[in-house]
C-alpha positions in Angstrom: 0.0 0.0 0.0 1.4 3.4 -0.9 1.8 6.0 1.8 1.0 9.7 1.6 1.8 11.9 4.5 1.8 8.9 6.9 -1.6 7.6 5.7 -1.7 4.1 4.1 -4.1 3.5 1.3 -5.1 0.4 -0.6 -3.8 0.0 -4.1 -7.2 0.4 -5.6 -7.8 3.9 -4.4 -5.4 5.5 -6.9 -7.4 8.7 -7.5 -8.0 9.4 -3.9 -4.4 8.6 -3.0 -3.0 10.9 -5.7 -5.3 13.7 -4.6 -4.5 13.3 -0.9 -0.8 13.0 -1.6 -0.9 16.2 -3.6 -2.8 18.0 -0.8 -0.4 16.8 1.9 3.0 17.0 0.2 2.7 19.8 -2.4 3.4 23.5 -1.4 0.7 25.5 0.2 0.6 27.9 -2.8 -0.2 25.0 -5.1 -2.9 23.6 -2.8 -4.6 27.0 -2.8 -5.2 26.7 -6.5 -7.2 23.5 -6.2 -10.9 24.4 -6.2 -12.8 22.9 -3.3 -15.5 21.4 -5.6 -12.8 19.6 -7.6 -11.6 18.0 -4.4 -15.0 16.8 -3.5 -15.8 15.6 -7.0 -12.7 13.4 -7.3 -12.7 12.0 -3.8 -16.4 11.6 -3.1 -16.8 8.5 -5.2 -13.9 6.8 -3.6 -15.0 7.7 -0.1 -18.5 6.4 -0.8 -17.0 3.1 -2.1 -14.7 2.8 0.8 -16.3 4.5 3.8 -13.4 3.6 6.2 -10.7 5.5 4.3 -9.5 8.7 6.1 -12.7 9.0 8.1 -15.1 8.9 5.2 -17.2 11.8 4.2 -16.2 13.9 7.1 -12.6 14.2 5.8 -13.8 15.4 2.4 -16.2 17.9 4.0 -13.3 19.3 6.0 -11.1 19.6 3.0 -13.9 21.3 1.0 -14.7 23.7 3.8 -11.0 24.7 4.1 -10.8 25.3 0.4 -13.9 27.4 0.4 -12.7 29.5 3.3 -9.4 30.0 1.5 -11.2 31.1 -1.6 -13.4 33.5 0.4 -10.3 35.0 2.1 -8.7 35.5 -1.3 -11.8 37.2 -2.7 -12.1 39.4 0.3 -8.4 40.4 0.1 -8.8 41.2 -3.6 -11.9 43.3 -2.9 -10.1 45.2 -0.2 -7.2 45.9 -2.5 -9.5 47.1 -5.3 -11.4 49.3 -2.8 -8.1 50.9 -1.6 -6.9 51.4 -5.1 -10.1 53.2 -6.0 -10.1 55.3 -2.9 -6.5 56.6 -3.3 -6.8 57.5 -7.0 -8.0 61.1 -6.6 -5.9 61.8 -3.5 -2.8 60.4 -5.2 -3.5 62.6 -8.3 -4.0 65.7 -6.1 -0.8 64.9 -4.1 1.2 64.4 -7.2 0.0 67.7 -8.6 0.8 69.6 -5.4 4.2 68.0 -5.3 4.9 69.0 -8.9 3.8 72.6 -8.3 5.7 73.1 -5.0 8.9 71.5 -6.5 8.5 73.8 -9.6 8.4 76.8 -7.4 11.3 75.7 -5.3 13.4 74.9 -8.4 13.0 78.4 -9.7 10.4 77.5 -12.4 12.5 75.0 -14.3 10.8 73.9 -17.5 12.8 70.9 -18.7 11.2 68.4 -16.3 7.8 69.4 -17.6 8.8 69.0 -21.2 10.6 65.7 -20.9 9.2 64.1 -17.7 5.6 65.5 -18.0 4.8 65.4 -21.7 7.2 62.6 -22.5 5.9 60.5 -19.5 2.3 61.1 -20.6 3.0 59.9 -24.1 4.9 56.8 -22.8 1.9 55.9 -20.5 -0.6 56.3 -23.4 1.5 54.0 -25.6 2.7 51.3 -23.1 0.1 51.4 -20.3 -3.2 52.0 -22.0 -5.0 49.6 -19.6 -4.3 51.9 -16.6 -7.3 54.0 -15.4 -7.1 57.6 -16.7 -6.4 59.0 -13.2 -3.2 56.9 -12.9 -2.1 57.9 -16.4 -2.0 61.5 -15.1 -0.6 60.7 -11.7 2.5 58.8 -13.0 3.9 61.7 -15.2 3.2 64.2 -12.4 5.2 62.1 -9.9 8.0 61.9 -12.4 8.0 65.7 -12.9 7.8 66.3 -9.1 10.8 64.0 -8.3 12.8 65.4 -11.2 12.2 69.0 -10.0 13.2 68.1 -6.5 16.7 67.3 -7.8 17.1 71.1 -8.4 16.4 72.0 -4.7 18.1 71.7 -1.4 17.9 68.1 -0.2 16.4 69.2 3.2 13.3 70.2 1.2 12.9 66.5 0.4 13.0 65.7 4.2 10.5 68.5 4.9 8.1 67.5 2.1 8.4 63.8 3.0 7.6 64.7 6.6 4.5 66.6 5.5 3.4 63.5 3.5 4.0 61.1 6.4 2.3 63.4 8.9 -0.7 63.8 6.6 -1.0 60.0 6.2 -0.8 59.6 10.0 -3.5 62.2 10.5 -5.7 60.5 8.0 -5.2 57.2 9.6 -6.0 58.7 13.0 -9.2 60.2 11.8 -10.4 57.1 9.9 -9.3 54.4 12.4 -9.4 56.4 15.6 -6.6 54.2 17.0 -8.9 51.2 17.2 -6.6 49.3 14.9 -3.0 49.9 13.8 -2.5 52.1 16.8 1.3 51.9 17.0 1.7 52.2 13.3 -0.4 55.4 13.3 1.4 56.9 16.3 4.8 56.0 14.8 3.9 57.7 11.5 2.8 60.9 13.3 6.0 61.0 15.4 8.2 60.3 12.4 6.4 62.9 10.2 6.7 65.6 12.9 10.3 64.8 13.5 11.1 65.0 9.7 9.2 68.3 9.3 11.1 69.8 12.3 14.5 68.6 11.1 13.9 69.8 7.6 12.7 73.2 8.8 15.7 73.7 11.2 18.3 72.6 8.6 16.7 74.8 5.9 16.9 77.8 8.3 20.6 76.9 9.0 21.3 76.7 5.3 19.5 80.0 4.7 21.6 81.7 7.3 24.8 80.3 5.9 23.8 81.4 2.4 22.9 84.9 3.7 26.3 85.2 5.3 28.0 84.1 2.1 26.0 86.5 0.1 26.8 89.3 2.5 30.5 88.5 2.3 30.3 88.5 -1.5 28.6 91.9 -1.4 31.1 93.3 1.1 33.9 92.1 -1.1 32.4 93.6 -4.2 31.9 96.9 -2.3 35.5 96.9 -1.1 36.7 96.3 -4.6 34.6 99.1 -6.0 35.8 101.5 -3.2 39.4 100.5 -3.8 39.1 101.4 -7.5 37.8 104.9 -6.9 40.1 105.9 -4.0 43.1 108.1 -4.9 46.0 106.0 -6.0 48.9 108.0 -4.7 49.8 110.4 -1.8 49.9 113.4 -4.2 46.5 112.6 -5.7 45.1 112.2 -2.2 46.2 115.6 -1.2 44.9 117.2 -4.4 41.6 115.4 -4.0 41.1 116.8 -0.5 42.2 120.3 -1.5 39.7 120.4 -4.3 36.8 119.4 -2.0 37.9 121.9 0.7 38.2 124.7 -1.8 34.6 124.1 -3.1 32.6 122.6 -0.2 29.4 121.6 -1.9 27.4 118.9 0.0 28.6 116.3 -2.5 32.2 117.5 -2.2 32.1 117.4 1.6 30.7 113.8 1.4 33.4 112.8 -1.0 36.2 114.3 1.2 34.9 112.3 4.2 34.6 109.2 2.1 38.4 108.8 1.8 38.7 108.7 5.6 38.3 105.5 7.6 35.8 105.8 10.5 38.5 106.3 13.1 40.3 108.9 11.0 37.0 110.8 10.5 36.7 111.1 14.3 40.3 112.1 14.7 39.7 114.9 12.1 36.6 116.1 13.8 38.4 116.1 17.2 41.3 118.1 15.8 38.9 120.7 14.5 36.8 120.6 17.7 33.6 119.8 15.8 31.2 116.9 16.1 31.8 115.1 12.8 33.8 114.9 9.6 31.6 117.0 7.4 31.7 119.8 10.0 35.5 119.5 10.0 35.7 119.8 6.2 33.5 122.9 6.3 35.6 124.4 9.0 38.7 124.0 6.9 36.9 125.4 3.9 36.1 128.5 5.9 39.9 129.2 6.0 40.2 129.3 2.1 40.8 132.8 0.8 41.5 132.0 -2.8 40.0 128.8 -4.0 41.7 128.9 -7.4 45.2 129.4 -6.0 44.5 126.8 -3.3 43.7 124.1 -5.9 45.9 125.1 -8.9 49.1 126.2 -7.1 49.3 123.4 -4.5 52.3 121.1 -4.5 53.4 118.4 -2.1 57.1 118.4 -1.3 58.9 115.1 -2.3 60.2 114.4 1.2 56.6 114.7 2.7 55.9 111.0 2.0 57.6 108.3 4.1 56.8 104.5 4.3 55.9 103.0 7.7 57.1 99.6 8.9 53.5 98.2 8.7 53.2 99.0 5.0 51.2 102.2 5.3 52.4 105.6 4.0 52.9 108.7 6.2 52.1 111.9 4.3 53.0 115.2 5.9 50.5 117.7 4.4 51.4 120.4 6.8 54.0 122.1 4.6 52.1 122.5 1.3 53.6 124.9 -1.2 51.3 127.3 -3.0 53.8 129.4 -4.8 53.2 127.8 -8.2 55.7 126.7 -10.8 56.4 130.2 -12.3 55.7 132.5 -9.4 58.6 133.0 -7.0 56.9 135.9 -5.1 56.2 134.9 -1.5 52.6 135.5 -0.5 50.2 134.2 2.2 48.8 130.7 1.8 45.4 130.7 0.1 44.0 128.0 2.4 44.7 125.8 5.3 47.4 123.1 5.7 45.6 119.7 5.5 47.4 117.8 8.3 49.4 114.6 8.7 47.8 111.6 7.0 48.4 107.8 7.3 47.4 106.0 4.1 46.7 102.3 3.7 46.4 100.8 0.2 43.2 98.9 -0.4 43.3 95.6 -2.3 46.4 96.8 -4.3 44.6 99.8 -5.7 43.5 103.1 -4.1 44.5 104.5 -0.7 42.4 105.2 2.4 43.2 107.6 5.2 43.4 105.4 8.3 44.8 107.9 10.7 44.9 111.7 11.0 47.0 114.2 13.0 46.5 117.9 12.9 49.4 120.3 12.0 51.1 122.1 14.9 49.3 125.1 16.1 45.8 124.0 14.9 
């Protein structure tokens, strides 16, 4: 007698033996594909002919009942899956559209993902996936566009948007299930989503602050470069520049004269003239000009007036300015004030800035 799963059968019961052997020894996935009615139809005649085999009709009834329960579970599972798929169609389309629009804004309105990912993806879906429902045909290309656009933005935006999605899923589960089932999964999703949102938000703020500092440094550097280009490039040109503004003290001229002084030097100039600020000091010096034309046109700086300092700056003694002119040897009174002693520092290899000021003796 052949044995199947420890059960001995008579040689005449070949059909029943083969069926029972298949049910006992084959994988569970294969057994699930055997309809319950087929089991009953094959085995019933043998059981009726040999009532003592495997408990008779009760065994077949149990096998048939198990198969019917399995088929019912499979049908129920398939129905649930179909219901879930129908329920998430529109929300998935809306979510994909929002993702694409937000990523488009964050990327600076890039168009290539829409042309290749959107239009190209839609054409590919229409050609190769015509059996998909219309909603999924739109959702797929929108997801492609959204993910493509996210490659243009800061990765911390990915964390923030993913956190928003996870938090939204957790809130939806909380509202629908009310923690009756999947309690820990719902709470974990909420905690994870909130943590991702907070982390993304903080890191984006940190990145924004770093970018702001970098931008400010670049602006400061560009400003310093521009200032260095327009500052006087030699001690003589610095003295002439100041003399011209002192001789004709218009508001713009006064502002230009103070512009070539560093903040500390401006205050030193104001203190030397016993006035509150640099513009007032320039106007006080301008009040001492008696002949503006001679003060500007006849001024000359003696060659020994400029001396280098050990720290790389230049010392300019503008307290002995000569106003006699190149062709006039007749001594006469100075047409304006002596400017003072200046310390010049070259800026970025170009113009000079007055970094220190000392008044002339007797001022």
